[in-house]
Phi, psi and omega in degrees: 000135181280139173275173180295325179292320177295321180295318177295325180294322178294324181290331181277347180282159177281139176238137181247125179238127180279138174267113185241152173283155180302327181279359181244022184287342178257013181254125177287161177289133184216166176243128186297318181293316178293327181294324178293325181276325186273317178054050179203183180298144184213138177213094186269133178229148175287138178265112180246347183230112180301322180294316179296324178295315179296321179295320179294317180297318180293319180292329180285317182286334180260020180299315177300324179295324177295318178296321177295323178297320178295321178295316178295322178295319178294321178296317178297323179294319179294324179294322180290336180288344175083014180263359187291326181291314180297319179294320179297321179294317179298317181289323180293325180267005178059035175274141181291138178277336180224160177231146179214157180283343180230151176270167180238140180230127175272129184248109176276074187282335185289150183292335180258027180292149180289149177231156178266142175288153174292163183296152180303325180296320179289321180295326179293327181278349182276160175292132180303334180275352181284126181265005178275072187255000183255149174286150179284137177257188184294325179295319178298320179290328177295316180290342180261014182293163180302153184275010181288159185294330182292344180259017172279067184235165180279168182295326180296315178293323179298315180290327183279324188264340186240149179250134180273128178229153178278146179289343178282344182280128182267109180254119181267133177052061178294143182285334178232154181298145178259127182249131180278140174290166188288312184237327182283154181276054179221165176224167180235148181224126182291135180294139185277315189267273184243144178290154179280156176269127183272149175230141179212153183284160177252133184242192172289181189300311184293311180292330180296315181287328173297321178297319179294321178296318179293329183283319194245009172251129178285098183237162178251347180204154178292338179296338179291339178281335186284332185286299183276342186243000000 
């Protein structure tokens, strides 16, 4: 709260107000020469108060430290609530912390999605010249789905309606038929109850629309996107 002396001090200081046109109310103050060299966001203000300038510089340079302080404060607050022991036990025993009526599936539909390397034991047994060093993700299994007409579906429906299972897993009395993939050592099983909710990353404009095409067009290969689109 400001005191009367602080309020009087503010009134005696110089204030600078920019005269702007109505169509420039969303444009920050900039310098044309600096803009050509900087090529980034710019908001130039006149410095009329040395103390305010120093305060702004310190708050800007110590911004990461402020974020770390907030994280530490939140961690300390959680520890004081006394729930840390129960959470540690749940995580150590791999018990779920939350329950939901539907499952969630992450769909790496983009062509440049990250992949996990195979385990070191498998890589040691492979030929050094073999470049097949990555584990198959959901997109790879989608493109390897059976060639039957019922599987002419998009990747989003495939991830939501079907569950990926290993062929080594012995499932007794499955409620729905199990279909083997064409080349990969996996099979798919249609979900019985509710479909899963898909999640996918958001990219820039070009990659975002490529991601949507990969998700919602029933294709058998990524090359099918390059011809018409």
